[in-house]
C-alpha positions, 0 to 999 in steps of 0.5 A, a space after each residue: 644657244 643652250 637651254 637647261 635640260 634633264 639633270 646637268 645636261 643642256 639642250 644644244 642647237 645643232 644644224 637647226 635641231 635641238 639636241 639633248 644627249 645623256 652621258 651613256 646613250 643607248 639609242 637615238 630618238 628623232 622627234 617631230 611635233 605637231 603643226 603650230 607647236 613644232 617650232 620649239 619642240 624642246 619647250 612644247 614637248 620638254 617633259 616627255 623628251 627629257 624623260 626619254 633622255 633620263 632613260 638613256 635615249 639621245 634626242 634630236 628634235 627637229 623644228 619645222 614650220 607648216 606649209 601646204 607642201 608636206 613632202 617638201 617639209 619632210 625632205 627638209 626635216 630629213 636633211 636637217 636631222 641627218 646633219 645632227 644625227 651624223 655629227 652625234 654618231 661621228 663626233 659625240 657618241 662615236 659609235 652607231 646606235 639604233 635610231 627611232 622616230 617619234 612623231 605627234 600629230 602632223 609629226 607622224 605624217 612627216 615620219 611616214 612620208 620620210 619613210 616612204 619617199 626618202 627612206 632612212 635607217 630607222 629601227 622603228 617609229 612611234 606614231 602618236 595621234 596620227 593626223 592626216 586631215 585635208 586642209 579645209 579641216 586642218 586650217 580654221 577658216 579655210 573652208 569659208 574662204 574657199 566657199 567665198 572664192 567659188 562665189 567670186 568665181 561665178 560672179 566674175 564669170 557672169 560679169 566677164 560674159 556680159 562685158 564680152 557680149 557688149 564688146 564683141 561687135 567692136 573689139 576682136 575676141 583676142 583683145 577682150 579683157 580676161 578676168 580670173 578669180 583666185 582659186 583657193 581650193 587648195 590641198 596638202 601635198 601629198 593629199 590625205 588619200 595619196 599619203 595613205 597610198 604611199 604608206 600602203 605601198 612604199 613605207 619602209 619602217 617595219 616596226 611601228 607603235 601607234 598610240 591613240 588617246 581615248 578623248 582625241 576627236 581628231 585622231 586618225 590612227 585607225 586609217 594609219 593602222 589599216 594602211 600599215 596592215 598592207 605593209 607590216 601586219 605582224 609588226 604594227 602594235 596599237 596602244 589606246 591610252 587615256 588622254 587627248 590630243 594635247 596630252 604629249 604637250 603637258 609640262 611637268 611641274 617639279 613640286 619639291 616640298 620643303 616640309 611635310 604639310 597638308 599643302 604639300 600633300 595636296 600639291 603632290 596629289 594634284 601633280 599626280 592627277 594632272 600628269 597621270 595621262 602623260 606619265 602613262 604615255 611616257 611609260 608606254 613609249 619607254 617600254 616599247 623602246 626597251 622592248 625593241 632594244 632587247 630584241 635587237 641584241 
């Protein structure tokens, strides 16, 4: 099913990916969004992605559903995106183009896992608001559930001990009932620490732009930068922009005044203020991609 996109182009679903291609693409962007909003990236990140298409970049946006096994998600995303990327190059664009990864939040983690565990040809990665928190901080309520589980385990242990002591003289030990409380002390795979180790030792993408927003309380770009310094200290750039963790999600409203009036002037002003942070993000991303394109010529 197609969805209206930039200009006269339309989003197309291709092998489980959402694809938008300009008439004369000069490079390809593989985009991965954040957890819980990545299921429909052509909608949740529409403004930013369609802006890149207007700049001449074909976009392949791969949806995913978050689970605890991030390595498995990364592998699945890689396989699905490769089907679309290969089709575009062979059947639509009909030539090899540089491919850049762009990720937001958890999408950053998936890109670095792909680049570490399943290296793919990438001219560079743009990693926006990197997030690598443990499960207890990432999933609301999980820490409280784990605390409850620990209490339940202690209670079950006490009850089991009492039952065993009362029945041990009557029933052989191997036939005594065994009780096990559920273990909810879960963590993502790989863990945050293991992910940082992978980046520092196995990550294969040399050119990286890291973007951090000033009002982002859950950003972990600093830890990502420190890990990348172990691999590519001279080709990792950090940009700090105005905005917050949700800035990449902002949706542009196409205000078209029918005549000049005070209302139209107010509408244009509000539009500029609301989307100022995202516009800066768009220009920063497009500018870095343009620089990479010129360096590769």
